C-alpha positions as CSV (number, residue, x, y, z in Angstrom):
1,M,0.8,-14.3,34.3
2,I,1.2,-11.8,31.6
3,V,-0.9,-12.1,28.4
4,V,0.2,-9.8,25.5
5,S,-2.0,-9.8,22.4
6,K,-1.5,-6.2,21.1
7,D,1.7,-6.1,18.8
8,A,2.7,-9.6,20.3
9,E,5.0,-10.6,17.4
10,I,6.9,-7.3,17.9
11,K,7.1,-7.4,21.6
12,I,8.2,-11.0,21.9
13,L,10.9,-10.5,19.3
14,H,12.2,-7.6,21.3
15,E,12.1,-9.7,24.5
16,L,14.0,-12.6,22.9
17,R,16.5,-10.3,21.2
18,R,17.4,-8.7,24.5
19,G,18.0,-12.0,26.2
20,H,19.9,-13.3,23.2
21,K,22.4,-10.2,23.3
22,R,23.0,-11.0,26.9
23,H,23.6,-14.6,26.0
24,V,20.7,-15.6,28.4
25,R,19.6,-19.2,27.9
26,Q,16.0,-19.0,27.2
27,L,13.3,-21.6,26.1
28,C,10.5,-20.3,24.0
29,F,7.4,-22.5,23.2
30,L,5.2,-22.0,20.2
31,L,1.7,-23.4,20.0
32,R,0.5,-23.2,16.2
33,L,-3.1,-22.6,16.9
34,S,-3.4,-21.0,13.5
35,K,-3.0,-24.6,12.1
36,I,-5.7,-26.0,14.3
37,N,-9.4,-26.3,13.1
38,G,-11.7,-25.5,16.1
39,P,-13.4,-22.8,18.1
40,K,-10.4,-20.6,19.1
41,R,-12.3,-19.1,22.0
42,D,-13.0,-22.4,23.6
43,I,-9.2,-23.5,22.9
44,F,-7.9,-20.4,24.6
45,E,-10.3,-20.7,27.6
46,S,-8.8,-24.4,28.1
47,F,-5.4,-23.2,27.5
48,L,-5.5,-20.5,30.1
49,R,-7.0,-22.6,32.7
50,L,-4.4,-25.3,32.3
51,F,-1.6,-22.9,32.1
52,L,-2.7,-21.3,35.4
53,E,-2.3,-24.8,37.1
54,N,1.5,-24.6,36.7
55,T,3.3,-23.7,39.8
56,N,5.4,-20.8,38.1
57,A,2.3,-19.5,36.0
58,Y,2.4,-16.2,37.7
59,L,5.9,-15.7,36.2
60,G,4.8,-16.8,32.8
61,R,4.3,-14.7,29.6
62,V,1.9,-15.5,26.9
63,Y,2.0,-13.8,23.5
64,I,-1.0,-14.2,21.3
65,C,-0.3,-13.4,17.8
66,Q,-2.7,-12.0,15.2
67,D,-2.8,-15.3,13.4
68,Q,-3.8,-17.2,16.7
69,D,-0.3,-18.6,17.2
70,V,0.8,-18.5,20.9
71,F,4.2,-18.1,22.3
72,I,5.0,-19.2,25.7
73,M,7.9,-18.1,28.1
74,M,8.1,-19.4,31.7
75,P,10.7,-20.1,34.1
76,E,11.4,-23.9,35.0
77,F,9.1,-24.9,32.2
78,D,11.0,-27.4,29.8
79,E,10.3,-29.5,26.8
80,T,8.8,-32.2,28.8
81,D,6.5,-29.9,30.7
82,F,5.3,-28.6,27.4
83,A,4.7,-31.9,25.8
84,K,2.6,-32.9,29.0
85,F,0.8,-29.5,28.6
86,L,-0.1,-30.2,24.8
87,I,-1.6,-33.7,25.7
88,A,-3.6,-32.1,28.6
89,L,-4.9,-29.4,26.3
90,S,-5.6,-31.9,23.5
91,E,-7.8,-34.0,26.0
92,A,-9.5,-30.9,27.3
93,T,-10.5,-29.6,24.0
94,G,-11.0,-33.0,22.2
95,I,-8.7,-31.9,19.4
96,E,-6.2,-34.6,18.7
97,D,-4.0,-32.3,16.3
98,I,-3.0,-30.1,19.3
99,K,-0.4,-32.7,20.4
100,N,1.5,-32.2,17.4
101,A,1.0,-28.4,17.2
102,G,3.7,-27.4,19.4
103,R,7.5,-26.6,19.2
104,A,10.3,-25.7,21.6
105,F,13.0,-23.2,20.7
106,K,16.3,-23.2,22.5
107,V,16.8,-19.3,21.6
108,E,20.5,-19.3,22.1
109,I,21.1,-22.2,19.5
110,Q,18.0,-21.6,17.2
111,W,18.0,-17.8,17.4
112,S,18.4,-17.2,13.7
113,E,15.4,-19.6,12.8
114,L,13.2,-18.0,15.4
115,E,14.1,-14.5,14.5
116,N,13.3,-15.1,10.9
117,F,10.0,-16.8,11.9
118,L,8.9,-13.7,13.7
119,N,10.1,-11.3,11.2
120,R,8.0,-13.2,8.6
121,K,5.0,-12.8,10.9
122,I,5.6,-9.0,11.4
123,E,5.9,-8.5,7.5
124,V,2.6,-10.2,7.1
125,L,1.1,-8.0,9.6
126,D,2.6,-4.8,8.1
127,N,1.4,-5.9,4.7
128,K,-2.1,-6.3,6.1
129,K,-1.9,-2.8,7.7
130,I,-0.7,-1.3,4.4
131,A,-3.4,-3.0,2.4
132,E,-6.2,-1.8,5.0
133,Q,-4.9,1.8,4.9
134,E,-4.9,1.6,1.1
135,R,-8.5,0.2,1.2
136,Q,-9.6,2.9,3.7
137,R,-7.9,5.6,1.5
138,H,-9.6,4.3,-1.5
139,E,-13.1,4.4,0.1
140,D,-12.3,7.8,1.4
141,A,-11.1,8.8,-2.1
142,V,-14.3,7.4,-3.6
143,K,-16.5,9.4,-1.3
144,N,-14.4,12.7,-1.8
145,N,-14.6,12.0,-5.5
146,D,-18.4,11.7,-5.5
147,E,-18.8,14.9,-3.5
148,L,-16.3,16.6,-5.7
149,F,-18.2,15.5,-8.7
150,R,-21.5,16.8,-7.3
151,N,-20.1,20.2,-6.7
152,M,-18.6,20.6,-10.2
153,D,-20.2,22.5,-12.9
154,Q,-22.0,19.8,-14.9
155,N,-22.1,22.0,-18.0
156,L,-18.3,22.3,-18.0
157,I,-17.9,18.4,-17.5
158,S,-20.3,17.6,-20.2
159,T,-18.6,20.0,-22.7
160,I,-15.0,19.0,-22.2
161,S,-14.5,17.2,-25.5
162,K,-16.5,19.8,-27.4
163,R,-14.4,22.6,-26.0
164,R,-11.1,20.9,-26.6
165,I,-12.0,20.2,-30.2
166,Q,-13.4,23.6,-31.0
167,R,-10.3,25.3,-29.4
168,R,-7.6,26.1,-32.1
169,N,-4.8,26.7,-29.5
170,T,-3.1,23.8,-27.6
171,I,-3.2,23.5,-23.9
172,I,-0.7,21.5,-21.9
173,M,-1.5,20.8,-18.1
174,I,1.0,20.1,-15.6
175,A,-0.2,18.8,-12.3
176,D,2.7,18.4,-9.7
177,D,3.1,19.3,-6.1
178,D,6.9,20.0,-6.7
179,Q,7.5,23.7,-7.7
180,L,10.7,22.8,-9.4
181,S,9.3,20.2,-11.6
182,R,6.4,22.3,-12.5
183,T,8.5,25.3,-13.4
184,I,10.9,23.3,-15.4
185,A,8.1,21.4,-17.5
186,A,6.2,24.7,-17.9
187,N,9.3,26.5,-19.2
188,V,10.0,23.8,-21.6
189,L,6.6,23.4,-23.0
190,R,5.5,27.1,-23.1
191,E,7.6,27.6,-26.2
192,S,4.9,25.9,-28.3
193,H,1.8,25.6,-26.1
194,N,-0.3,27.3,-23.6
195,I,0.1,26.0,-20.1
196,A,-2.2,25.2,-17.2
197,I,-0.7,24.4,-13.7
198,A,-2.1,22.6,-10.7
199,K,-0.1,21.8,-7.5
200,D,-2.5,19.3,-5.8
201,G,-5.0,16.8,-6.8
202,K,-8.2,18.7,-6.1
203,S,-7.0,21.7,-8.0
204,A,-5.8,19.4,-10.8
205,I,-9.3,18.1,-11.3
206,R,-10.8,21.7,-11.2
207,E,-8.3,23.0,-13.6
208,Y,-8.7,20.0,-16.0
209,I,-12.4,20.5,-16.1
210,E,-12.2,24.3,-16.8
211,T,-9.4,24.1,-19.4
212,A,-9.9,20.7,-21.2
213,P,-6.3,20.3,-21.8
214,D,-4.8,18.4,-24.9
215,V,-2.4,16.7,-22.6
216,L,-2.1,16.2,-18.8
217,F,1.2,15.5,-17.2
218,L,0.1,14.0,-13.9
219,D,2.5,13.4,-10.9
220,I,1.9,10.2,-9.0
221,D,2.8,11.6,-5.6
222,M,0.6,14.5,-4.4
223,P,-0.3,15.7,-0.9
224,D,-4.2,15.6,-0.9
225,M,-4.9,12.8,-3.4
226,T,-2.6,10.4,-5.2
227,G,-2.1,10.6,-9.0
228,Y,-3.9,7.5,-9.4
229,E,-7.1,8.8,-7.6
230,V,-6.9,11.8,-9.9
231,L,-6.5,9.8,-13.0
232,D,-9.5,7.8,-12.0
233,F,-11.6,10.9,-11.6
234,I,-10.3,12.4,-14.8
235,F,-11.4,9.4,-16.8
236,R,-14.7,9.5,-15.1
237,V,-15.4,12.9,-16.6
238,D,-13.4,12.5,-19.9
239,Q,-13.0,9.1,-21.2
240,Y,-10.8,10.4,-24.2
241,A,-8.3,12.2,-21.8
242,F,-4.6,11.9,-22.8
243,V,-2.7,11.5,-19.6
244,V,1.0,11.0,-19.0
245,M,2.2,10.2,-15.5
246,F,5.5,11.3,-14.1
247,S,7.2,10.6,-10.8
248,S,10.5,10.0,-9.1
249,R,9.7,6.4,-8.6
250,K,10.6,4.3,-11.7
251,D,9.5,0.9,-10.4
252,K,7.6,-1.4,-12.8
253,S,4.6,-1.6,-10.5
254,N,3.9,2.1,-10.7
255,M,4.1,2.1,-14.4
256,M,1.8,-0.8,-14.8
257,K,-0.7,0.6,-12.4
258,A,-0.8,3.9,-14.2
259,V,-1.2,2.2,-17.5
260,D,-3.9,-0.2,-16.1
261,L,-5.8,2.9,-15.1
262,G,-5.7,4.5,-18.5
263,A,-2.5,6.6,-18.8
264,Q,-1.0,6.7,-22.2
265,G,2.5,7.1,-20.9
266,F,5.1,7.3,-18.0
267,V,7.9,9.8,-17.7
268,G,10.4,9.2,-15.0
269,K,11.9,12.1,-13.1
270,P,14.2,13.9,-13.8
271,F,12.6,14.4,-17.3
272,T,14.2,15.7,-20.4
273,R,12.9,18.2,-22.9
274,E,12.8,15.5,-25.5
275,N,10.8,13.1,-23.4
276,L,8.3,15.8,-22.7
277,F,7.9,16.9,-26.3
278,H,7.7,13.3,-27.5
279,H,4.7,12.6,-25.3
280,V,3.0,15.9,-26.3
281,A,3.6,15.1,-30.1
282,I,1.7,11.7,-29.9
283,S,-1.5,13.2,-28.3
284,P,-4.3,12.7,-30.8
285,F,-5.6,16.2,-29.8
286,I,-2.3,17.9,-30.5
287,R,-1.9,16.0,-33.8
288,A,-5.3,17.0,-34.9
289,K,-4.5,20.6,-34.4
290,R,-1.2,20.6,-36.5
291,P,-1.1,21.3,-40.2
292,A,-1.5,18.2,-42.4
293,K,2.0,18.5,-43.6
294,E,3.5,18.7,-40.3
295,R,1.4,15.7,-39.1
296,D,2.9,13.7,-41.8
297,V,6.4,14.6,-41.0
298,G,5.9,14.0,-37.3
299,A,4.3,10.5,-38.1
300,R,7.5,9.2,-40.0
């Protein structure tokens, strides 16, 4: 008997797909233990003991999914044998619901349904992996940000607002790992403002604290930290920051996440001159440094 638990959903799908392409008649049995209340370890022990009592058990393959569902494939094991197996397992565990927790698939006939069922399981696993990676990345980012914060010049941090207000000239900061985007934005905005540049997350944080910019254009996708992580840190040291995000991804979820974190705007790539200047013009720090007559005109 072969027991597969690691990536079981993917492996049984590949096994079934190979047989289906060769038009091999296959029976696949599903035991929905994920729907059964009871000690799973005890159930599995009873399951394996009863399974090994079958004559062809040594040829059998058992796939244990992450959600505890079990797939069985075994030569000369049919629907009647499976029904008897479920009854025996129910009696061995004292769990009546096990009798109705099984299903037999005739793969050649029910392939589409079975394939979709397994693909949904794989999708759930993929989403869990992504969520776990995101959680781990967030924890690492928090640790890194804490360390980064401790290593920063606390005097510079505490004077960000004051330095920005007292400075007569305007500074626009562009944080983007894409050189072409940095160059285009800088060349456009340099006509009217001083420019500060950063090409990754950590340098963006350091440059922001040192220059106290009036506007920060911050890319979502950067190599060392995400724009969201940088954004979170920026608002930690400067609650009044005026940050506009830009990215090549224009989906709504990215826009809402940036806004929820405190960004005041979102510019999709490729950006235009008008779009950049529009967001610069609405910054309260930029408006405060413009002559009163010019502010009135800009507000109309």
